[in-house]
matplotlib code that plots the C-alpha trace (Angstrom):
import matplotlib.pyplot as plt

x = [1.8, -1.1, -3.4, -6.2, -4.2, -3.2, -6.8, -7.8, -5.1, -5.8, -9.4, -8.3, -6.1, -8.8, -11.4, -9.1, -8.3, -12.0, -12.9, -9.9, -7.7, -4.2, -5.8, -6.9, -10.2, -10.3, -13.4, -14.9, -13.9, -10.2, -8.4, -5.5, -6.4, -6.3, -5.2, -8.6, -11.5, -15.2, -16.0, -16.9, -20.4, -20.6, -20.4, -21.1, -22.0, -20.5, -22.0, -20.4, -19.9, -16.4, -15.0, -11.5, -8.6, -10.0, -13.3, -15.1, -18.1, -17.8, -20.5, -19.3, -20.8, -18.7, -20.1, -17.8, -18.4, -16.2, -17.1, -14.5, -12.5, -9.8, -10.7, -12.9, -14.0, -15.1, -16.4, -17.1, -18.3, -17.6, -18.8, -17.7, -20.4, -18.1, -16.9, -19.0, -15.9, -16.9, -14.7, -15.2, -13.0, -12.8, -10.4, -9.7, -8.1, -6.4, -5.7, -2.3, -2.0, -4.6, -5.6, -3.9, -5.4, -1.8, 0.6, 0.7, -0.9, -0.6, -2.8, -2.5, -4.9, -4.9, -7.3, -7.9, -9.4, -11.1, -12.0, -13.7, -11.3, -8.3, -8.4, -7.5, -5.0, -4.0, -2.6, -1.0, -1.0, 0.9, -0.9, 0.2, -2.0, -0.5, -2.9, -2.3, -4.2, -3.3, -5.0, -4.3, -1.7, -2.2, 0.5, 0.2, 2.6, 1.0, 2.4, 0.4, 0.5, -1.6, -2.3, 0.3, 2.1, 5.1, 4.5, 4.8, 4.4, 2.3, 2.2, -0.1, -0.1, -3.1, -3.8, -7.2, -8.5, -11.9, -13.0, -16.4, -18.9, -16.6, -13.5, -11.5, -8.4, -5.6, -3.8, -1.4, -0.9, 0.8, 2.0, 5.7, 7.4, 4.1, 3.0, 0.9, -2.7, -3.5, -6.9, -8.7, -12.1, -14.4, -17.0, -20.0, -22.5, -25.9, -28.0, -27.5, -25.3, -25.4, -22.4, -22.1, -18.7, -16.9, -13.4, -11.7, -8.3, -5.7, -4.6, -1.1, -0.6, -3.6, -3.5, -7.1, -9.4, -11.0, -13.8, -16.3, -19.4, -20.9, -22.6, -21.7, -24.4, -23.2, -25.0]
y = [6.6, 6.8, 3.9, 5.9, 6.3, 2.6, 1.6, 3.9, 2.6, -1.0, -0.4, 1.2, -1.7, -4.3, -2.4, -1.8, -5.5, -6.2, -3.4, -3.1, -6.1, -4.6, -1.2, -2.1, -3.7, -6.6, -8.3, -10.4, -12.6, -11.8, -9.4, -9.1, -6.8, -7.8, -5.6, -5.4, -3.0, -3.0, -2.3, 1.3, 2.0, -1.1, -1.4, -3.6, -3.5, -5.9, -6.6, -8.8, -9.6, -10.4, -11.6, -10.2, -11.2, -9.1, -11.0, -8.0, -8.7, -6.1, -5.2, -3.8, -2.3, -1.3, 0.0, 0.7, 2.1, 2.6, 6.0, 5.8, 3.0, 1.6, 3.6, 2.5, 4.6, 3.0, 4.0, 1.9, 1.8, -0.6, -0.7, -3.0, -4.4, -4.8, -1.3, 0.7, 2.0, 3.1, 3.5, 5.2, 5.0, 6.2, 5.1, 5.4, 2.5, 2.8, -0.2, 0.8, -2.0, -4.2, -7.5, -10.5, -14.0, -15.4, -12.8, -10.1, -6.6, -3.8, -1.4, 1.2, 2.4, 5.7, 6.2, 7.2, 5.6, 7.8, 6.9, 9.3, 10.5, 9.2, 11.1, 10.3, 7.7, 7.8, 4.8, 4.0, 0.4, -1.2, -4.2, -7.0, -9.8, -12.7, -15.1, -18.5, -21.8, -22.8, -19.8, -16.2, -14.8, -11.3, -9.4, -6.1, -3.7, -0.9, 2.3, 3.6, 7.1, 7.1, 10.4, 11.3, 8.0, 6.7, 5.5, 1.8, -0.8, -3.9, -6.8, -9.5, -12.5, -14.5, -17.4, -18.2, -20.7, -21.4, -25.1, -25.8, -23.3, -22.4, -20.1, -21.0, -19.0, -19.0, -15.8, -14.4, -10.7, -8.7, -5.4, -4.7, -6.5, -8.2, -11.8, -12.7, -13.6, -16.7, -17.2, -19.6, -18.8, -19.4, -17.6, -18.9, -17.1, -18.2, -16.1, -13.7, -10.9, -12.2, -13.9, -15.7, -15.9, -16.8, -16.9, -18.7, -17.8, -17.6, -14.2, -15.1, -11.6, -12.2, -16.0, -16.1, -17.5, -15.0, -15.5, -13.7, -14.3, -12.0, -11.2, -9.3, -7.6, -6.6, -3.9]
z = [1.1, 3.7, 4.5, 2.8, -0.4, -0.3, -0.1, -2.9, -5.2, -4.3, -5.2, -8.5, -9.3, -8.6, -10.6, -13.5, -13.8, -14.0, -16.3, -18.6, -18.0, -18.5, -19.1, -22.6, -23.0, -25.4, -26.7, -24.0, -22.4, -23.0, -20.6, -23.0, -26.0, -29.7, -32.5, -34.2, -34.1, -35.2, -38.8, -39.6, -38.4, -36.2, -32.4, -29.5, -25.8, -23.3, -19.9, -17.3, -13.6, -12.2, -8.9, -8.3, -6.1, -3.2, -3.3, -4.8, -7.1, -9.8, -12.3, -15.7, -18.8, -21.8, -25.1, -28.1, -31.6, -34.8, -36.2, -39.0, -40.6, -38.3, -35.2, -32.3, -29.3, -26.1, -22.7, -19.6, -16.1, -13.2, -9.6, -6.8, -4.5, -1.5, -1.1, -3.5, -5.5, -9.0, -12.0, -15.3, -18.4, -22.0, -24.7, -28.4, -30.3, -33.6, -35.8, -37.3, -39.9, -41.6, -40.0, -41.4, -41.7, -41.7, -40.2, -37.7, -37.3, -34.9, -32.9, -30.2, -27.5, -25.6, -22.7, -19.1, -16.1, -13.4, -9.8, -7.5, -4.8, -6.8, -10.1, -13.7, -14.7, -18.4, -20.2, -23.6, -25.0, -27.8, -29.2, -31.6, -32.9, -34.9, -36.7, -38.2, -38.8, -35.3, -33.7, -32.6, -30.3, -28.7, -27.0, -25.0, -23.4, -21.4, -19.9, -16.9, -15.4, -12.2, -10.6, -7.9, -8.3, -10.2, -13.8, -14.4, -17.1, -17.5, -20.0, -21.2, -23.6, -24.8, -27.2, -28.6, -31.2, -32.5, -32.1, -33.6, -32.1, -29.2, -29.0, -25.9, -24.7, -22.2, -21.1, -18.6, -17.5, -14.8, -13.6, -13.7, -10.8, -9.7, -9.8, -12.9, -13.2, -15.3, -16.9, -19.2, -20.8, -23.7, -25.8, -27.9, -30.0, -28.6, -31.1, -33.9, -32.5, -28.9, -27.3, -23.9, -22.3, -19.1, -17.5, -14.6, -13.3, -10.6, -9.2, -7.8, -6.3, -3.9, -4.0, -5.0, -7.7, -10.0, -12.5, -14.7, -16.8, -19.3, -22.6, -25.7, -27.9, -31.4, -33.5]

ax = plt.figure().add_subplot(projection="3d")
ax.plot(x, y, z, "-o")
ax.set_aspect("equal")
plt.show()
């Protein structure tokens, strides 16, 4: 692989971590996705800034809407301030089984990420969420198919629990054969339909601290 291609794919990887976590965008501030979708006719817009392991400040915006019961469609845009690399993505998420207050349910996401000069990189995600009085556990397995590159897998696991008016979480995720990123975070509804959230983590692949802060607006 040439130096130019290496730089392009490093930029794609960094932006993807910021924009989609493990290529499946969860509700902020989780990077690992959950097996839930908006109710039919409801949607949300998430806006956040993240610092990645390459010390890029990345601005993100990601609206999503559920046109029919059990299906949510989302688009997103991210741009890195350091090198100007921009990424666009679109995905459709299907809740395969109903959500369970005590038990597990499943979902799947199909989407593609596009970076100028790199091309489209489709992905497919299997998602499981298990709820109990102790909290919720989310598990992701993702298959990536980057343009002109070998396909690979990634994984992620997260735990979250509501405590009073806050919902903190802890999560870990990584690409196949790579060192994992560990993150903690929390979210809080500060007004009707408006959520404030943040994360702080350790990117072991780049030996760097990563963090984000953002808002979610529901409609």
